[in-house]
N, C-alpha and C positions, 0 to 999 in steps of 0.2 A: 755264745752270745753275751754281749756286755750290757750292763744297765744303761749306759749312754746310748747305745744303738736302739734299745727298746724304747727309751724316752723319745728319741728322735722320730721313730716310727709312730709313736702315739701322737706326737705333735703334727706329723704329716697327716694323720687321720683327722685331727681337729681342723687342720687347714682345709682338707678335702670336704669335711662336713660343713664348714662355714660357706665354702663355695657352693655346695649343694643347697644350702639354705637360701642363698640369693636366687637360685634357680627355682626352688620349690615354693618360696613364700608367695610370689605373685601368682603362681599356678594354683595354689590352694585357695587363694582369695577368689580367683576367677571361677574355679570349680564350685567352691562353697557358696558364693553369693549369687553368681549368674547361673549356676547349674550347667556350665558349658564344658564339654570335653574338648580341650584345645590341644590337638596333636602338633600344631604349628609353633608351640612355645619354644621348642628346640631350635627352630629356624630363627627366632628372634635372638637367641643366644649366639647363633652363628653370625647373624648380621652385626651384632655388637662387636664380636671378635674381628670380623673383616673391616668394619668401620675404624676400629682402633688401629689395626695393622696398616690400613691405607693412610690414615692420618699421621701415623708415626713415620711412614715412608716419605711423606711430603714435608713434614715440619720437624721431624726428629725430636718430638716432645712426648714423653710418656704421659704426662699429666693432661695434655691436650687430647691425647688418645683416649684416656678414660672419659673425659667430657664428651668426646664424639661418640663413644660406644653407647652410653645410656641415652644420649640425646637422639641419635639416629634410630636406635631400637624403639624408643618411646614414640617418635614420629611415625615410624612404619607401623607400630602397633595401633596407634590411634587411627591412622588411615584405614588399616585393615578392619578395625572394629566398626568404623562408621560405614564402610562400603560393603563389607561381606558378613562379618560376625553378627552384626545387629539383626540380620535376617534369620539367624539360627536360634535365637533365644526361645522361641515358641515351637521349634521343631524337635523331633525326637533325637535321641543320642546317636542313632545310626547316621542320620543326615549330618550331624555335627562332626562325626568321625570321618565321613567321606569327604566333606568340604575341607576340613583342616588338613587331612592327608593330602588332598590336592594342592593345598598351599605349601606343604613341604616340598613337593615336586617342583612347584613354580619357583619358590625361592632358591632351591638348590640349583636349578638351571639358570636363573637370573644371576646369582652370585658367580657361577662358573663362567657365564658369558661376560660379566664385567671384569672379574679378577683373574680368570683363567683357571686351569685345573691344578696348577702347582701350589703347594702350601706356602703361606707367608709366615713371617716371624716378627715377634716383638722383643726388644731388648729391655732388660731390667735397668731402671735409672741408676745413676752412680750413687745416689743417696741410699738406695736400698740394695746395692750390690754387696756381696760378701756375707759373712756370718757375724753373729754377736754372741757373747757368752751370757747365757740365761741362768745357768747354775754353775757351781764350781766344777770347772773342767768340761762342761757341756756347752757346745756351740750349736747354734741353729741359724738357718737362713733368715736374713732380715726381710726379704721379700715375702716369704711364707708367713712370717709374723705379721707383716703388713696386711696380708689377706685375712688373717684371723682378726686383726684389729678392725678392718673395714666391715667384715661380717658382723662383729659384735656391735659396732656403732649402729649399723642398719637394723639389727635385731632390736636394740633398745628404742630406736626411732619408731619402728613398726609397733612395738608393744605400747608405746606412748600414744601413737596415732590411733590405734584400735581401741585402747582402753580409756583414754583421757580426753578425747576431743569430740566435738559434735559430728565431725565426719565419721569417726569411729562408731558413734552411736547409730548413724545411718547405715553403715556397713553391717554392723551386727544385726540391726533390725531387718535389713534386706536379706539376711540369711534365713530368716524365719517367716517373714510375711511381706513380700515385695509389694503386693497390692495395697496393703495398709499404709506403708510409708509413701506410696504414690498418692493415696487419698489425702495424706497429711500435707501435701504440697512439695514433696521432694521430687526433683526431676530425676527419675530413675535412669533415663538415657544418659544424662551427663555423669551420673554416678558410675554407671557401667563403663563409660568411655574413660573416666579417670582411673578406675581400677585396672582396666586393661592396659592403659598407658604406663601406670606404675609397675605392673607386673612385667611388661615388656622392657622397661628401663632396667629393672633389677636383673633380668635375664641377660640383657646386653652387657651390663657391667660385669656379670660373672664370666661371660665369654672373653671380655678384654683382660680380666685379671688372670685367667688361666692361659691366655695367649702367650705369655712369657715362659710358661712351664712346658707347654706342648705346642706343636705346630698348629697354625690356623688353616683349616682346610674345609672343603665342602663336605657336608654330612656330619660334622663334628657334634652337632646338637642332638642327634638321635640317641646315642648311648646315655647321655646325661638326662634326656627326657624320660627314659625308662626308669632311671634311678629316682627322678623327681616324682613320678607316679607311685613308686614303691614308698617313698617318704610320705606322700599324702595318705596312702592306705595305712601305714604304720602309725602316723601321728593323729589321724582323724581328719575327715573332710572339713575344710573351712577353719581349722584351728591353726593360728600362727604359732602358738606355744607348742602344739603337737608337731608342726613342721620343724621348729627349731630343735626340739629334743630328738626327733627322728633323724634329722639331718646329721647331727653329731653322732648318733648311734650308728647310722649307716656308714659314715665316713671312717669312724674308728674301727668298726667291725670289718669292713672291707679291707682297709689298709693293713691292720694287724693280722687278719686272716691270710692275706696273700704273703705276708712276711713270716708268720710263725709256723703255718702248716708245712711249707717246704722244709723249714729247719727241723721240725719234728720228724718228718718222713726220712730225712737223711740218715737217721739212726737205724732204719730198717731196710733201706734200699739205696741204690747208687744216686749220686747227686743230680744227674740229668733227669732220671725218672722222678725223683723227688720234686724237682722244680716244675715239671710239666703237670704231674698229678696234683701237687700242692696248689698250683695256680688255678687249676680247674675247680678243686674243692673250695679254695678261698673265694672264688667268684660266686659260688653258690651260697655262701654264708648269709648274705643279706636276704635272700629269698627264704632261707630256713628261718631266719629271724622274723621275717614278715609272717610266715605261716604260724610260728609259735605265738606271736602277739595276737593274731586274728583268732586263734583257737581260744586263748585266754580272754580276749576282749574284742569281739567281732567288730565293734565300731572304731577300733584304733585306740591309741593311748588316751587322747583327749577328745575323741569324737562323741557326738550325742546321737542317741537313737532317734531316727526320723520316723514320724508318725505317718 
């Protein structure tokens, strides 16, 4: 193994982590502020990816595809919140799980009916195609660096929004006492709709960004949704800072684990067995990480104890 290859895999982990942050940031706000378990968040990720792929097929513009991804996901999210999700805020978590799981099935069949069962693809724009030298003799994909850049910019924006604006004050207050901020004149329904729309837009953007790395297909949101819930648990419910740190941890641990463990096992077994066993162990590392963090800090890295 060379140092260049190790650095490349570390950067792949960061890229994966920033993509996971786009997925989990909106989900942690929805869960932390609204108290809503939204299993359909992965469907919004899928809708963003398919919207981007369809737009690219018609207009052959990657940038227009990105615009379509978060716009369509936000519009669908707002419609779903106003018509269905709003009725679940005062219901128990079992009802929320059942209804949002039904939404997964509905959106999966709807997307299959509109786009068909075959996967779609997005092309990397010419500006971001190829590699660039980031260190002496170390080259890395321009597009993956672009994903890291987009994730970093959105993270800075969210930290500023939550920590420095009046809307952020309302969001943070809503996490602790929604009745009080309603009594102070804040329209909690509009706040919830805005949060749900922002979360849906971020999920849709994540789907579009990953659509050039892997195929866009029905059901692509569910594996990412599982990782997003793992990130929320590790980072702490309702914490954007926790979601950011946990996303990078999960991305790097998952990527390096799948890369390093098979390489280590090759010294004690044949390459084919090392690859299969190593991949299985590598996929378990993020859950081992979650278990360790919860043992040491049951509320997550930046979660607060709920009374």
